[in-house]
N, C-alpha and C positions, 0 to 999 in steps of 0.2 A: 137304134134301142140299147144296145150296148154302149153304146157312145156314151148316150143320155144319161144312162146309170154310172158309167166311171168318171162322171162328172157331178154327179150331184144321189153319189151313194148318203153322203154326210147327211144331205138333209131327209131323205125318206130314211136314212136309222133312224136322226131325229124325231119322225114324225112315229115312227114305231113305240118311238121311245116314251114319246108323249101320249100318247092312245096307250101304251098299257100301262104305263101310272096310272093314267087318269081312271081307267077301269078298276086299277085293283084297290085303288084309293075310296073314288067314291065314283059308281057310274053313273050317276049326272055330272059330274064335269066333260064324259064324253062329247056332251051335249055343249055346254058351254066352251068345252076348249076345239068346236068342229072347223072355226074359220079358221085355224091354227092350223090345226093336226090337218084337215084336208090340205089346203098349201102344199106342204109339206110334202106328206101321200104323195099328192098327182104330181110332183113336181115334175118326174121320167118321162108317165105319160104326158105331161102339156109339154114337156122341151121337143119332144119326138116329134107329135101331132104337126107342134107353132114350127118346128125347122122345113119340114115340107116347105117347097117351090110355092105350091098351091094355098098351102092353109096360112102361108107369111101371107099372101099380098093377099088373100083374101080379112086378113089380122088386120094387114097396115089401110086397105081401104073400111073397115068400117073404125079405125081408131084403136083398136085394142091395142095393150102393152105400150101403146104410143108416149113419149117425153113432152114434156111442157113445150120443145124447145120445135117436136115434129108436127104442134099442135098449131102452129103460126103459118101466118099468110106465104110465108117462103121454104118452109120446109116442104109445106103442100106442094110446094111445083118439082122440088126436088124429088119426092116423095113420086112424084106422076114420070121423073125421069126416072126413075130406078126401077120404079112398079108402074109401066105402061098398062091402060085397058085395054090392049086390044090384043095383050096377048095370050 
């Protein structure tokens, strides 16, 4: 978690600033800005969870966070070699 925070502190700080500004200017903006601020505020926990080997394999199999190249058939075979299903 500390390593994730060292790499993503700026995103978290930006999320805190935006959420603070939204709540100060107009609390209704918190709902409107939730998709943006939640991603920024949850960057560290998401990176920490996704970095784990079990969660990383589960995300890869479910197609979460895949790029367009990883969704092609040849990339699927490469993914199976990198993350064998029997592990």
